[in-house]
mmCIF file as gemmi writes it, N, C-alpha and C atoms, coordinates in Angstrom:
data_model
loop_
_atom_site.group_PDB
_atom_site.id
_atom_site.type_symbol
_atom_site.label_atom_id
_atom_site.label_alt_id
_atom_site.label_comp_id
_atom_site.label_asym_id
_atom_site.label_entity_id
_atom_site.label_seq_id
_atom_site.pdbx_PDB_ins_code
_atom_site.Cartn_x
_atom_site.Cartn_y
_atom_site.Cartn_z
_atom_site.occupancy
_atom_site.B_iso_or_equiv
_atom_site.pdbx_formal_charge
_atom_site.auth_seq_id
_atom_site.auth_asym_id
_atom_site.pdbx_PDB_model_num
ATOM 1 N N . MET Axp A 1 ? 0.434 192.148 123.769 1 0 ? 1 A 1
ATOM 2 C CA . MET Axp A 1 ? -0.595 193.017 124.299 1 0 ? 1 A 1
ATOM 3 C C . MET Axp A 1 ? 0.067 194.294 124.794 1 0 ? 1 A 1
ATOM 4 N N . LYS Axp A 2 ? -0.55 195.402 124.495 1 0 ? 2 A 1
ATOM 5 C CA . LYS Axp A 2 ? -0.023 196.694 124.91 1 0 ? 2 A 1
ATOM 6 C C . LYS Axp A 2 ? -0.646 197.094 126.249 1 0 ? 2 A 1
ATOM 7 N N . TYR Axp A 3 ? 0.171 197.637 127.14 1 0 ? 3 A 1
ATOM 8 C CA . TYR Axp A 3 ? -0.295 198.085 128.445 1 0 ? 3 A 1
ATOM 9 C C . TYR Axp A 3 ? -0.258 199.61 128.504 1 0 ? 3 A 1
ATOM 10 N N . LEU Axp A 4 ? -1.204 200.166 129.214 1 0 ? 4 A 1
ATOM 11 C CA . LEU Axp A 4 ? -1.294 201.601 129.387 1 0 ? 4 A 1
ATOM 12 C C . LEU Axp A 4 ? -1.323 201.898 130.871 1 0 ? 4 A 1
ATOM 13 N N . GLN Axp A 5 ? -0.435 202.76 131.307 1 0 ? 5 A 1
ATOM 14 C CA . GLN Axp A 5 ? -0.418 203.144 132.713 1 0 ? 5 A 1
ATOM 15 C C . GLN Axp A 5 ? -1.497 204.19 132.958 1 0 ? 5 A 1
ATOM 16 N N . ILE Axp A 6 ? -2.32 203.952 133.965 1 0 ? 6 A 1
ATOM 17 C CA . ILE Axp A 6 ? -3.361 204.906 134.339 1 0 ? 6 A 1
ATOM 18 C C . ILE Axp A 6 ? -2.755 205.896 135.322 1 0 ? 6 A 1
ATOM 19 N N . ASP Axp A 7 ? -2.835 207.183 134.958 1 0 ? 7 A 1
ATOM 20 C CA . ASP Axp A 7 ? -2.314 208.221 135.838 1 0 ? 7 A 1
ATOM 21 C C . ASP Axp A 7 ? -3.205 209.454 135.724 1 0 ? 7 A 1
ATOM 22 N N . GLU Axp A 8 ? -2.788 210.53 136.359 1 0 ? 8 A 1
ATOM 23 C CA . GLU Axp A 8 ? -3.6 211.761 136.377 1 0 ? 8 A 1
ATOM 24 C C . GLU Axp A 8 ? -3.875 212.299 134.978 1 0 ? 8 A 1
ATOM 25 N N . SER Axp A 9 ? -2.955 212.069 134.041 1 0 ? 9 A 1
ATOM 26 C CA . SER Axp A 9 ? -3.111 212.629 132.701 1 0 ? 9 A 1
ATOM 27 C C . SER Axp A 9 ? -4.171 211.927 131.861 1 0 ? 9 A 1
ATOM 28 N N . ASN Axp A 10 ? -4.505 210.679 132.195 1 0 ? 10 A 1
ATOM 29 C CA . ASN Axp A 10 ? -5.463 209.936 131.368 1 0 ? 10 A 1
ATOM 30 C C . ASN Axp A 10 ? -6.632 209.326 132.143 1 0 ? 10 A 1
ATOM 31 N N . LYS Axp A 11 ? -6.617 209.454 133.444 1 0 ? 11 A 1
ATOM 32 C CA . LYS Axp A 11 ? -7.636 208.817 134.284 1 0 ? 11 A 1
ATOM 33 C C . LYS Axp A 11 ? -9.053 209.241 133.899 1 0 ? 11 A 1
ATOM 34 N N . ASP Axp A 12 ? -9.282 210.52 133.712 1 0 ? 12 A 1
ATOM 35 C CA . ASP Axp A 12 ? -10.623 211.018 133.396 1 0 ? 12 A 1
ATOM 36 C C . ASP Axp A 12 ? -11.11 210.499 132.044 1 0 ? 12 A 1
ATOM 37 N N . ILE Axp A 13 ? -10.226 210.433 131.076 1 0 ? 13 A 1
ATOM 38 C CA . ILE Axp A 13 ? -10.588 209.929 129.748 1 0 ? 13 A 1
ATOM 39 C C . ILE Axp A 13 ? -10.954 208.45 129.826 1 0 ? 13 A 1
ATOM 40 N N . ILE Axp A 14 ? -10.178 207.695 130.578 1 0 ? 14 A 1
ATOM 41 C CA . ILE Axp A 14 ? -10.452 206.262 130.731 1 0 ? 14 A 1
ATOM 42 C C . ILE Axp A 14 ? -11.81 206.052 131.395 1 0 ? 14 A 1
ATOM 43 N N . LEU Axp A 15 ? -12.08 206.78 132.457 1 0 ? 15 A 1
ATOM 44 C CA . LEU Axp A 15 ? -13.373 206.648 133.129 1 0 ? 15 A 1
ATOM 45 C C . LEU Axp A 15 ? -14.51 207.01 132.178 1 0 ? 15 A 1
ATOM 46 N N . GLU Axp A 16 ? -14.331 208.048 131.39 1 0 ? 16 A 1
ATOM 47 C CA . GLU Axp A 16 ? -15.34 208.453 130.412 1 0 ? 16 A 1
ATOM 48 C C . GLU Axp A 16 ? -15.586 207.343 129.388 1 0 ? 16 A 1
ATOM 49 N N . LEU Axp A 17 ? -14.524 206.749 128.873 1 0 ? 17 A 1
ATOM 50 C CA . LEU Axp A 17 ? -14.655 205.681 127.876 1 0 ? 17 A 1
ATOM 51 C C . LEU Axp A 17 ? -15.416 204.472 128.409 1 0 ? 17 A 1
ATOM 52 N N . PHE Axp A 18 ? -15.28 204.209 129.702 1 0 ? 18 A 1
ATOM 53 C CA . PHE Axp A 18 ? -15.954 203.066 130.317 1 0 ? 18 A 1
ATOM 54 C C . PHE Axp A 18 ? -17.254 203.449 131.025 1 0 ? 18 A 1
ATOM 55 N N . SER Axp A 19 ? -17.735 204.67 130.796 1 0 ? 19 A 1
ATOM 56 C CA . SER Axp A 19 ? -18.994 205.165 131.391 1 0 ? 19 A 1
ATOM 57 C C . SER Axp A 19 ? -18.986 205.079 132.918 1 0 ? 19 A 1
ATOM 58 N N . LYS Axp A 20 ? -17.902 205.53 133.495 1 0 ? 20 A 1
ATOM 59 C CA . LYS Axp A 20 ? -17.757 205.55 134.956 1 0 ? 20 A 1
ATOM 60 C C . LYS Axp A 20 ? -17.604 206.991 135.435 1 0 ? 20 A 1
ATOM 61 N N . ASP Axp A 21 ? -17.964 207.226 136.675 1 0 ? 21 A 1
ATOM 62 C CA . ASP Axp A 21 ? -17.788 208.509 137.345 1 0 ? 21 A 1
ATOM 63 C C . ASP Axp A 21 ? -17.15 208.25 138.696 1 0 ? 21 A 1
ATOM 64 N N . VAL Axp A 22 ? -16.961 209.322 139.455 1 0 ? 22 A 1
ATOM 65 C CA . VAL Axp A 22 ? -16.382 209.224 140.789 1 0 ? 22 A 1
ATOM 66 C C . VAL Axp A 22 ? -17.35 209.869 141.768 1 0 ? 22 A 1
ATOM 67 N N . ASP Axp A 23 ? -17.625 209.179 142.887 1 0 ? 23 A 1
ATOM 68 C CA . ASP Axp A 23 ? -18.522 209.767 143.885 1 0 ? 23 A 1
ATOM 69 C C . ASP Axp A 23 ? -17.754 210.749 144.762 1 0 ? 23 A 1
ATOM 70 N N . LYS Axp A 24 ? -18.456 211.404 145.664 1 0 ? 24 A 1
ATOM 71 C CA . LYS Axp A 24 ? -17.839 212.457 146.488 1 0 ? 24 A 1
ATOM 72 C C . LYS Axp A 24 ? -16.783 211.927 147.454 1 0 ? 24 A 1
ATOM 73 N N . GLU Axp A 25 ? -16.772 210.599 147.67 1 0 ? 25 A 1
ATOM 74 C CA . GLU Axp A 25 ? -15.769 210.006 148.564 1 0 ? 25 A 1
ATOM 75 C C . GLU Axp A 25 ? -14.581 209.424 147.804 1 0 ? 25 A 1
ATOM 76 N N . GLY Axp A 26 ? -14.57 209.574 146.471 1 0 ? 26 A 1
ATOM 77 C CA . GLY Axp A 26 ? -13.421 209.136 145.684 1 0 ? 26 A 1
ATOM 78 C C . GLY Axp A 26 ? -13.482 207.714 145.169 1 0 ? 26 A 1
ATOM 79 N N . PHE Axp A 27 ? -14.661 207.11 145.164 1 0 ? 27 A 1
ATOM 80 C CA . PHE Axp A 27 ? -14.805 205.755 144.646 1 0 ? 27 A 1
ATOM 81 C C . PHE Axp A 27 ? -15.404 205.78 143.245 1 0 ? 27 A 1
ATOM 82 N N . ILE Axp A 28 ? -15.012 204.836 142.418 1 0 ? 28 A 1
ATOM 83 C CA . ILE Axp A 28 ? -15.523 204.755 141.052 1 0 ? 28 A 1
ATOM 84 C C . ILE Axp A 28 ? -16.934 204.181 141.086 1 0 ? 28 A 1
ATOM 85 N N . ILE Axp A 29 ? -17.834 204.817 140.326 1 0 ? 29 A 1
ATOM 86 C CA . ILE Axp A 29 ? -19.225 204.373 140.27 1 0 ? 29 A 1
ATOM 87 C C . ILE Axp A 29 ? -19.659 204.186 138.822 1 0 ? 29 A 1
ATOM 88 N N . ASN Axp A 30 ? -20.667 203.364 138.65 1 0 ? 30 A 1
ATOM 89 C CA . ASN Axp A 30 ? -21.313 203.199 137.36 1 0 ? 30 A 1
ATOM 90 C C . ASN Axp A 30 ? -22.112 204.465 137.081 1 0 ? 30 A 1
ATOM 91 N N . ARG Axp A 31 ? -21.893 205.068 135.946 1 0 ? 31 A 1
ATOM 92 C CA . ARG Axp A 31 ? -22.538 206.339 135.628 1 0 ? 31 A 1
ATOM 93 C C . ARG Axp A 31 ? -24.066 206.228 135.603 1 0 ? 31 A 1
ATOM 94 N N . LYS Axp A 32 ? -24.591 205.131 135.086 1 0 ? 32 A 1
ATOM 95 C CA . LYS Axp A 32 ? -26.052 204.981 134.959 1 0 ? 32 A 1
ATOM 96 C C . LYS Axp A 32 ? -26.736 204.676 136.28 1 0 ? 32 A 1
ATOM 97 N N . THR Axp A 33 ? -26.117 203.847 137.101 1 0 ? 33 A 1
ATOM 98 C CA . THR Axp A 33 ? -26.776 203.401 138.332 1 0 ? 33 A 1
ATOM 99 C C . THR Axp A 33 ? -26.315 204.144 139.578 1 0 ? 33 A 1
ATOM 100 N N . GLY Axp A 34 ? -25.117 204.722 139.523 1 0 ? 34 A 1
ATOM 101 C CA . GLY Axp A 34 ? -24.551 205.368 140.705 1 0 ? 34 A 1
ATOM 102 C C . GLY Axp A 34 ? -23.991 204.389 141.714 1 0 ? 34 A 1
ATOM 103 N N . ILE Axp A 35 ? -23.962 203.114 141.368 1 0 ? 35 A 1
ATOM 104 C CA . ILE Axp A 35 ? -23.461 202.071 142.276 1 0 ? 35 A 1
ATOM 105 C C . ILE Axp A 35 ? -21.942 201.993 142.182 1 0 ? 35 A 1
ATOM 106 N N . ARG Axp A 36 ? -21.3 201.9 143.342 1 0 ? 36 A 1
ATOM 107 C CA . ARG Axp A 36 ? -19.842 201.777 143.395 1 0 ? 36 A 1
ATOM 108 C C . ARG Axp A 36 ? -19.394 200.442 142.778 1 0 ? 36 A 1
ATOM 109 N N . LEU Axp A 37 ? -18.27 200.508 142.063 1 0 ? 37 A 1
ATOM 110 C CA . LEU Axp A 37 ? -17.672 199.293 141.53 1 0 ? 37 A 1
ATOM 111 C C . LEU Axp A 37 ? -17.012 198.529 142.662 1 0 ? 37 A 1
ATOM 112 N N . VAL Axp A 38 ? -17.073 197.206 142.571 1 0 ? 38 A 1
ATOM 113 C CA . VAL Axp A 38 ? -16.449 196.337 143.563 1 0 ? 38 A 1
ATOM 114 C C . VAL Axp A 38 ? -15.438 195.461 142.836 1 0 ? 38 A 1
ATOM 115 N N . CYS Axp A 39 ? -14.225 195.425 143.344 1 0 ? 39 A 1
ATOM 116 C CA . CYS Axp A 39 ? -13.187 194.578 142.771 1 0 ? 39 A 1
ATOM 117 C C . CYS Axp A 39 ? -13.6 193.113 142.939 1 0 ? 39 A 1
ATOM 118 N N . PRO Axp A 40 ? -13.578 192.334 141.853 1 0 ? 40 A 1
ATOM 119 C CA . PRO Axp A 40 ? -13.994 190.937 141.971 1 0 ? 40 A 1
ATOM 120 C C . PRO Axp A 40 ? -13.049 190.069 142.803 1 0 ? 40 A 1
ATOM 121 N N . TYR Axp A 41 ? -11.86 190.548 143.067 1 0 ? 41 A 1
ATOM 122 C CA . TYR Axp A 41 ? -10.882 189.757 143.813 1 0 ? 41 A 1
ATOM 123 C C . TYR Axp A 41 ? -10.74 190.196 145.266 1 0 ? 41 A 1
ATOM 124 N N . SER Axp A 42 ? -10.726 191.494 145.515 1 0 ? 42 A 1
ATOM 125 C CA . SER Axp A 42 ? -10.59 191.959 146.897 1 0 ? 42 A 1
ATOM 126 C C . SER Axp A 42 ? -11.946 192.146 147.568 1 0 ? 42 A 1
ATOM 127 N N . LYS Axp A 43 ? -13.002 192.215 146.755 1 0 ? 43 A 1
ATOM 128 C CA . LYS Axp A 43 ? -14.384 192.441 147.233 1 0 ? 43 A 1
ATOM 129 C C . LYS Axp A 43 ? -14.537 193.805 147.9 1 0 ? 43 A 1
ATOM 130 N N . MET Axp A 44 ? -13.633 194.734 147.572 1 0 ? 44 A 1
ATOM 131 C CA . MET Axp A 44 ? -13.68 196.083 148.134 1 0 ? 44 A 1
ATOM 132 C C . MET Axp A 44 ? -14.049 197.075 147.034 1 0 ? 44 A 1
ATOM 133 N N . ASN Axp A 45 ? -14.613 198.221 147.431 1 0 ? 45 A 1
ATOM 134 C CA . ASN Axp A 45 ? -14.879 199.281 146.473 1 0 ? 45 A 1
ATOM 135 C C . ASN Axp A 45 ? -13.561 199.76 145.882 1 0 ? 45 A 1
ATOM 136 N N . ILE Axp A 46 ? -13.635 200.317 144.682 1 0 ? 46 A 1
ATOM 137 C CA . ILE Axp A 46 ? -12.429 200.705 143.956 1 0 ? 46 A 1
ATOM 138 C C . ILE Axp A 46 ? -12.242 202.22 144.011 1 0 ? 46 A 1
ATOM 139 N N . GLU Axp A 47 ? -11.109 202.635 144.54 1 0 ? 47 A 1
ATOM 140 C CA . GLU Axp A 47 ? -10.795 204.059 144.646 1 0 ? 47 A 1
ATOM 141 C C . GLU Axp A 47 ? -10.223 204.58 143.331 1 0 ? 47 A 1
ATOM 142 N N . VAL Axp A 48 ? -10.602 205.79 142.994 1 0 ? 48 A 1
ATOM 143 C CA . VAL Axp A 48 ? -10.185 206.385 141.729 1 0 ? 48 A 1
ATOM 144 C C . VAL Axp A 48 ? -8.677 206.606 141.648 1 0 ? 48 A 1
ATOM 145 N N . ASN Axp A 49 ? -8.003 206.734 142.765 1 0 ? 49 A 1
ATOM 146 C CA . ASN Axp A 49 ? -6.562 206.982 142.745 1 0 ? 49 A 1
ATOM 147 C C . ASN Axp A 49 ? -5.719 205.727 142.858 1 0 ? 49 A 1
ATOM 148 N N . ASP Axp A 50 ? -6.347 204.552 142.794 1 0 ? 50 A 1
ATOM 149 C CA . ASP Axp A 50 ? -5.578 203.315 142.964 1 0 ? 50 A 1
ATOM 150 C C . ASP Axp A 50 ? -6.288 202.137 142.3 1 0 ? 50 A 1
ATOM 151 N N . PHE Axp A 51 ? -6.418 202.191 140.96 1 0 ? 51 A 1
ATOM 152 C CA . PHE Axp A 51 ? -7.108 201.119 140.257 1 0 ? 51 A 1
ATOM 153 C C . PHE Axp A 51 ? -6.39 200.755 138.967 1 0 ? 51 A 1
ATOM 154 N N . SER Axp A 52 ? -6.761 199.597 138.442 1 0 ? 52 A 1
ATOM 155 C CA . SER Axp A 52 ? -6.304 199.138 137.139 1 0 ? 52 A 1
ATOM 156 C C . SER Axp A 52 ? -7.49 198.526 136.419 1 0 ? 52 A 1
ATOM 157 N N . ILE Axp A 53 ? -7.331 198.355 135.139 1 0 ? 53 A 1
ATOM 158 C CA . ILE Axp A 53 ? -8.287 197.604 134.34 1 0 ? 53 A 1
ATOM 159 C C . ILE Axp A 53 ? -7.515 196.417 133.794 1 0 ? 53 A 1
ATOM 160 N N . LEU Axp A 54 ? -8.036 195.222 134.007 1 0 ? 54 A 1
ATOM 161 C CA . LEU Axp A 54 ? -7.302 194.03 133.598 1 0 ? 54 A 1
ATOM 162 C C . LEU Axp A 54 ? -7.156 193.996 132.085 1 0 ? 54 A 1
ATOM 163 N N . PRO Axp A 55 ? -5.967 193.674 131.594 1 0 ? 55 A 1
ATOM 164 C CA . PRO Axp A 55 ? -5.714 193.638 130.149 1 0 ? 55 A 1
ATOM 165 C C . PRO Axp A 55 ? -6.684 192.697 129.429 1 0 ? 55 A 1
ATOM 166 N N . GLY Axp A 56 ? -7.205 193.165 128.32 1 0 ? 56 A 1
ATOM 167 C CA . GLY Axp A 56 ? -8.103 192.346 127.515 1 0 ? 56 A 1
ATOM 168 C C . GLY Axp A 56 ? -9.513 192.265 128.065 1 0 ? 56 A 1
ATOM 169 N N . THR Axp A 57 ? -9.822 193.048 129.098 1 0 ? 57 A 1
ATOM 170 C CA . THR Axp A 57 ? -11.151 193.016 129.709 1 0 ? 57 A 1
ATOM 171 C C . THR Axp A 57 ? -11.605 194.449 129.992 1 0 ? 57 A 1
ATOM 172 N N . ALA Axp A 58 ? -12.783 194.56 130.553 1 0 ? 58 A 1
ATOM 173 C CA . ALA Axp A 58 ? -13.271 195.847 131.053 1 0 ? 58 A 1
ATOM 174 C C . ALA Axp A 58 ? -13.456 195.74 132.559 1 0 ? 58 A 1
ATOM 175 N N . THR Axp A 59 ? -12.668 194.881 133.192 1 0 ? 59 A 1
ATOM 176 C CA . THR Axp A 59 ? -12.781 194.614 134.615 1 0 ? 59 A 1
ATOM 177 C C . THR Axp A 59 ? -11.878 195.552 135.408 1 0 ? 59 A 1
ATOM 178 N N . PHE Axp A 60 ? -12.492 196.365 136.235 1 0 ? 60 A 1
ATOM 179 C CA . PHE Axp A 60 ? -11.759 197.28 137.114 1 0 ? 60 A 1
ATOM 180 C C . PHE Axp A 60 ? -11.388 196.522 138.383 1 0 ? 60 A 1
ATOM 181 N N . VAL Axp A 61 ? -10.147 196.703 138.84 1 0 ? 61 A 1
ATOM 182 C CA . VAL Axp A 61 ? -9.682 196.038 140.056 1 0 ? 61 A 1
ATOM 183 C C . VAL Axp A 61 ? -8.881 197.021 140.905 1 0 ? 61 A 1
ATOM 184 N N . ASN Axp A 62 ? -8.746 196.692 142.173 1 0 ? 62 A 1
ATOM 185 C CA . ASN Axp A 62 ? -7.868 197.449 143.065 1 0 ? 62 A 1
ATOM 186 C C . ASN Axp A 62 ? -6.422 197.096 142.742 1 0 ? 62 A 1
ATOM 187 N N . ASN Axp A 63 ? -5.529 198.037 142.96 1 0 ? 63 A 1
ATOM 188 C CA . ASN Axp A 63 ? -4.103 197.805 142.703 1 0 ? 63 A 1
ATOM 189 C C . ASN Axp A 63 ? -3.455 197.085 143.88 1 0 ? 63 A 1
ATOM 190 N N . HIS Axp A 64 ? -3.795 195.841 144.041 1 0 ? 64 A 1
ATOM 191 C CA . HIS Axp A 64 ? -3.184 194.986 145.054 1 0 ? 64 A 1
ATOM 192 C C . HIS Axp A 64 ? -2.596 193.786 144.322 1 0 ? 64 A 1
ATOM 193 N N . ALA Axp A 65 ? -1.401 193.4 144.683 1 0 ? 65 A 1
ATOM 194 C CA . ALA Axp A 65 ? -0.739 192.289 143.999 1 0 ? 65 A 1
ATOM 195 C C . ALA Axp A 65 ? -1.598 191.028 143.982 1 0 ? 65 A 1
ATOM 196 N N . TYR Axp A 66 ? -2.295 190.747 145.071 1 0 ? 66 A 1
ATOM 197 C CA . TYR Axp A 66 ? -3.078 189.519 145.112 1 0 ? 66 A 1
ATOM 198 C C . TYR Axp A 66 ? -4.255 189.551 144.148 1 0 ? 66 A 1
ATOM 199 N N . CYS Axp A 67 ? -4.746 190.739 143.793 1 0 ? 67 A 1
ATOM 200 C CA . CYS Axp A 67 ? -5.829 190.822 142.803 1 0 ? 67 A 1
ATOM 201 C C . CYS Axp A 67 ? -5.325 190.363 141.44 1 0 ? 67 A 1
ATOM 202 N N . PHE Axp A 68 ? -4.123 190.794 141.075 1 0 ? 68 A 1
ATOM 203 C CA . PHE Axp A 68 ? -3.551 190.376 139.8 1 0 ? 68 A 1
ATOM 204 C C . PHE Axp A 68 ? -3.206 188.892 139.824 1 0 ? 68 A 1
ATOM 205 N N . ALA Axp A 69 ? -2.68 188.413 140.941 1 0 ? 69 A 1
ATOM 206 C CA . ALA Axp A 69 ? -2.346 186.998 141.066 1 0 ? 69 A 1
ATOM 207 C C . ALA Axp A 69 ? -3.604 186.135 140.967 1 0 ? 69 A 1
ATOM 208 N N . GLU Axp A 70 ? -4.68 186.551 141.601 1 0 ? 70 A 1
ATOM 209 C CA . GLU Axp A 70 ? -5.948 185.81 141.52 1 0 ? 70 A 1
ATOM 210 C C . GLU Axp A 70 ? -6.453 185.762 140.085 1 0 ? 70 A 1
ATOM 211 N N . HIS Axp A 71 ? -6.357 186.873 139.385 1 0 ? 71 A 1
ATOM 212 C CA . HIS Axp A 71 ? -6.806 186.923 137.999 1 0 ? 71 A 1
ATOM 213 C C . HIS Axp A 71 ? -5.998 185.942 137.141 1 0 ? 71 A 1
ATOM 214 N N . ILE Axp A 72 ? -4.681 186 137.287 1 0 ? 72 A 1
ATOM 215 C CA . ILE Axp A 72 ? -3.836 185.102 136.503 1 0 ? 72 A 1
ATOM 216 C C . ILE Axp A 72 ? -4.125 183.649 136.834 1 0 ? 72 A 1
ATOM 217 N N . ALA Axp A 73 ? -4.247 183.328 138.102 1 0 ? 73 A 1
ATOM 218 C CA . ALA Axp A 73 ? -4.504 181.948 138.535 1 0 ? 73 A 1
ATOM 219 C C . ALA Axp A 73 ? -5.846 181.434 138.02 1 0 ? 73 A 1
ATOM 220 N N . SER Axp A 74 ? -6.837 182.298 137.945 1 0 ? 74 A 1
ATOM 221 C CA . SER Axp A 74 ? -8.169 181.839 137.541 1 0 ? 74 A 1
ATOM 222 C C . SER Axp A 74 ? -8.366 181.814 136.035 1 0 ? 74 A 1
ATOM 223 N N . HIS Axp A 75 ? -7.464 182.429 135.278 1 0 ? 75 A 1
ATOM 224 C CA . HIS Axp A 75 ? -7.646 182.488 133.83 1 0 ? 75 A 1
ATOM 225 C C . HIS Axp A 75 ? -6.574 181.77 133.014 1 0 ? 75 A 1
ATOM 226 N N . PHE Axp A 76 ? -5.569 181.229 133.667 1 0 ? 76 A 1
ATOM 227 C CA . PHE Axp A 76 ? -4.511 180.555 132.908 1 0 ? 76 A 1
ATOM 228 C C . PHE Axp A 76 ? -4.195 179.218 133.491 1 0 ? 76 A 1
């Protein structure tokens, strides 16, 4: 599986591809509903400057080690 680092050079393109926008406070929102995304593991809103998309999914998560550990534990 190929990994792509999300940074300033590609962040806007990635959000566009997944139909996401950013609200005035810097959180990622669903473009159609305007609702903030919530990380399924941390249960917190996802900030545009500190997020990942889980490999092989369209799941946005916060960049916290325990979020990745929870994902691995629940899927393998």
